[in-house]
N, C-alpha and C positions, 0 to 999 in steps of 0.2 A: 450037421455037425455044427456045435458052438463055434461061433469066431471069436477070436479075441479081440478084446477093446483096443483100437488102435489109439495111441496116445495123442491127447488134445493139447494142442498149443494153446498157451495163455494167452488173453486178449493183449492188444497192444495199448498200453497207457501213455498217454503224453508225459514227456519228462517234467513240464511245468504248466499248471492250468492257466487258462486264458483270464488275464485281468479283467474287471468289470468294463473299464475303459476299451478293452479290444472287442469285447463283446457289442457295446453298444456303438462303436463305430463300424463293425461288420454289420450290424443290422440296420442301422440308419444313418450309415455314412457319417461326417464330421460332427461332432456334439456342439450342440447349442450353448452358449454361454450361461443360459440360466438354470442347464443341467448342472453345472459346476458351480452354481450358489454366485454367479455372477447376474450383471444385468438388471439390478432392481430398479425399483421405481425412484430413484434420487437423481440429482445431476450426474453423479459418478455413471449409475446404470445407464443413463438417457445416452451419454457419451459410448459407452459399451454398446447398446444396442444400436447406435449407428454406425459404428465400425462394423459390427457382426453384420448389418443390413449390406454393407458395401461391398463386404468378404464374401459372404455366402450367396446373397441374392444378385447382387450384381457381378459375381466372378473375379473380384481383383484379388490378387494375393494380400497377406497382410500388410506387406510394408506401403503398396499402393492403395490399401483401404485408409491407412493412418494418414498418408499424404492427402488423399481427397478428402478425407473429414476433416482434416486441418485447414484446408483451401476452404471449404464450404463454411467452417465455423467462423475463420477470419472474413470472410464475405458479409457473413450475417452481421459483425459487427464495424463494418467498413462506414456505415451511416454515423456512427457514434465516434469514429476516427475522424471524419468529415467535420463533425460538429465540434471536436476538440481543437482541430487546427484552426477553425472560424474563430474561436472564442480565443486561443492563445494569438491570433494575430490583430485581434481588436483590443485585446489586454495590451500587447507590446506598442500598439501606436499611441496610447495615452498613459504609459508607462511614466514616464518622467512626473507629469501632473500627479497622478495617483501616489507616487512616492513621495512627494512632497507634503501631500495631506496625510498620508500614514505616519510619516516623521513627525508631523506637527501635532498630530494625535498623540502618538507616543510622548512627545516631550511632555505636553501637559498632563498626562496621565502620571509621568514620573514626578513632575514638581506638585502633585496634589490639587492643580487647578481644575476643580470640576467643571466650572463654568467655560472655560476655553477647550477642555475635553469634549463636552457636549456641544460646542458651537464646530469644532473640528470633525467631530463624528458626524454631524447632520450636512455639513459641507461635503465630505467624502459620500454619503449617502446620495445626496444630491447629482453629485459628479458622476457616480457609477450609474445611475438611473438616466440620466442625460444621455450617456454613449453606451448604453446597455451592456457594462462589463461587471462582472463578478467572479474575483479571482477563486471562489468556491468551484466554480464549473470546471476549473482545471481538474478537477478531482473524479470528472464523469469518465474520462477515459480507462485510467486504472481501476476505477470501482467497476466498469462492465468488463474488462478484459482480465481482472485477477480472478474471478471466479470460473472463468472458461479454462485458464491455463491451468489452476489448481484442480479442476475437475479431469482434463486429460492427462494431467501428471498423474492422479491418484489410479484413475481407471487402468491405465497402460500399465503401472507399476503392479496392481494387482493382477493383471492378466499375465505378466510375465513372472510374478513370484510363485505363483498357484503351481507350475505354469498351464495355459491353455496349451494342448499338447499340438495343435497345427501351428501355435506361434514359433515352434522350435524349428520348423522349416520354411516360415513364413519371410525369410529376408531375402537380401540381394547382395549381390557381389561378395565382399569378404564377410559380411555380420549376416549368414544365413538364419542364425538363431537369434531372433529378436528378445530370447528371453535372457541372454548372456550379455555382459558387459563386452565394450569393443576391445577385441583384442590388441590392436594396433593403436589405438586412443585417437584415431582421426575424427571420429565425430564428436568426442568431448572437445578439441581443439578448435573443430569448425564452430560447434554452438560457441565457444568463447570467442572466437573472432568477429562472428557476426553482432553477435550480442555488444561488444566493443564498439563496431562501427554504428551500429544502431543507438546507442547512448551518447556517441559522438556527434551524431547527426539530429539528435531529438526526435526521430522519427515519429513517435507516437504521439508526443504532445506538442510540436512546432516550435518548442519555447528555445530561443538561443539567447538569452539574456546576459549582457557581459557582467552583472553584478551578482551571477548565480555561478562565479568561478569555482568558489570554494566547493559548492555542492556537485559541480561537474568533477571536478578533481576526486571526489568520492565514487561516482559512476564510473569513472575511468578505470580505476584499479578495482571496482566490484566484481567483474568477470573472473580476473585472475584471483579473488578470494574465494570464488564460489568454484573454481575449477577443482581443487583437490577434494571438495566436498561432494562433487557429483560425478567424478571420472569412472565412477563403477557403476553408474545407473545403467539398467538394462537398455539395449539399443534401441528398442521400442519407444521408450522414453526420448531419447535425442533424435531417434527419426520425426517425431512431432515437432521438438524444440526446433531442429534445423529448419525443418519446413516452416515454420511459425517465422521465424528470423528472416528467412530469404523472402517470404511475404512482405514482412516490414520494410526490408530494403527497397523491394521492388514499389511499395506504397509510397514510401518516401520520395522516391524518384518522379513518381507519377504526380503527387501532388506538388511538387515544385514547377511542374510545366505551366507556365501563364494561361493557357487555352482551357485547362483543367482548372485549375483555380478559380478563372471567371466562370466556369460552368455550374461550380460548385460553390459560388458567391463566399469565396474565402478571400479576405482583403489583401490587398497588398502591404507587406511589411515595411514600415518606415525604419531607417535604419539611423538611430538618434546619437549624435556626436557624444563624445565621452563627457563634454562639459556640461550637456544637458543632464546627465544622470548625477543623482547626489554620489559622493566619493563612498566606495563600499571596503570595508574591512574585511580582512582574512578571516580564514575559520578560526583559528584560536582566539584572534581579538573578538570576533563576531559572538563567541561562547563566552568570553570573559564579559563583555557588555551585556549579553542577556543574562548573567547569572547576578551581575551587579543591579542591573534593572530590576530583578526578581527580589532582591532583598530589599531594595528601595520602596518597592511596591509593598512589600510585607511589613515594612516598619511604619509605612502611612497608614494602612489597614489597622495595624496594633494601635498607632495614636489615635485613630478615629474612633477605635471601641472603647478605649479608657475615657475617651471624653464623652460619650456616650453613655457609658456606665455611671460616671459621675452626675450627669445630668438625671439620669434616671433614679439615683439614689436621692439627689437633692429633691425631686419631685415627688417621690413616694414616701421618704422617711419622713421623721422629724427634722425641723429646722436645725442645723448645725451652726454653731458659734462661729463665726468669722471676725471678730472682734474682739479686742481685749477688755473694753469696759462697756458694759450696760448703762447707758445714760439713764434708764428707767429707774433705776435701784439707787437709792440712797444709801452712800456707806461713808464712812468716816475717812478722812483723808489719809491717814496712815493705812488703813484697810485697802482703800483704793490704791495706794502705792503699792502695797504689796502684790496687790492683785495685778496691777500693770506690769511690775516686775517678772511675777511667775508667768503672765501671758506672754511678754516678750520672748521666755525662753522656750516656752512651748509653741508659739506660732501656730495656734490653731487652724489658720487658713489654709495650711496646707493639707490638712484631712480633705478639703473640699476639692483643691487643685492637684493632687495627687502628688 
């Protein structure tokens, strides 16, 4: 006998289809940064590759990978820091003499005395070569450190803003999600405080010149100006920033130890008495003096340009009359008198001297 068909229950369908990220994570575990469009062959991509290697291949969580990567990067540039400290100490020890030579050169330039300027410039060059100092070497440290800091900053910000899925659970303590800002603002305040101490101590450059008080005042308020602009950065960025600042503070403590300075051939710093240094102006006075000097230099340059133009015109063009009476021309006395009167009014020599 025919049997009635029993009702067939419909297949169970998942409410929400799995996303591509969930499928890839289920098949191959955690995604690689290259699959997310990161870790390219650029300085930023190299930083991301380094952090990914520490995280996936060495097994550290993301916060630990950021800390370890920061320490490795700072150790890589440590020889440059030592070089900067060495150059800063040498420059500090001859600063009074160099300042006098520089002031002498600037005064000669402002007065338009080219001979004295050339002599002062030659004396300054000989002095720098004799003592093996060059103020431009002071830019070595920021030129090396700035690309590293910018690359780390951009790399971590891109990873946080994407965001990398595992970064959302890769934090520690109260900031478990490294892609979000610190809810309690502890990391931004800690970064601001450590940055203030770094700038106060001159940790990177080793410069503690009393004549740079105006610039140091600007540096002191800089962290507090930056704070409201960076307070909502992802905690991944602040993890790097705070680690780098703590490394700098430990570094300056290390490089102030006499045995360490001797090992790295960093000269002892000479404490110059205030009378040995030329008097320094405040920030406002320095800006006013600089503006005035720039105006004087511009006026001297314009004056030299006018004289050169007059000389070129006199050399290339026809001879211009600079006298009121030509003795080679025989004229009547009355005509000569009229010509003289007209010449006095015209003053033709002004065409030559401007």
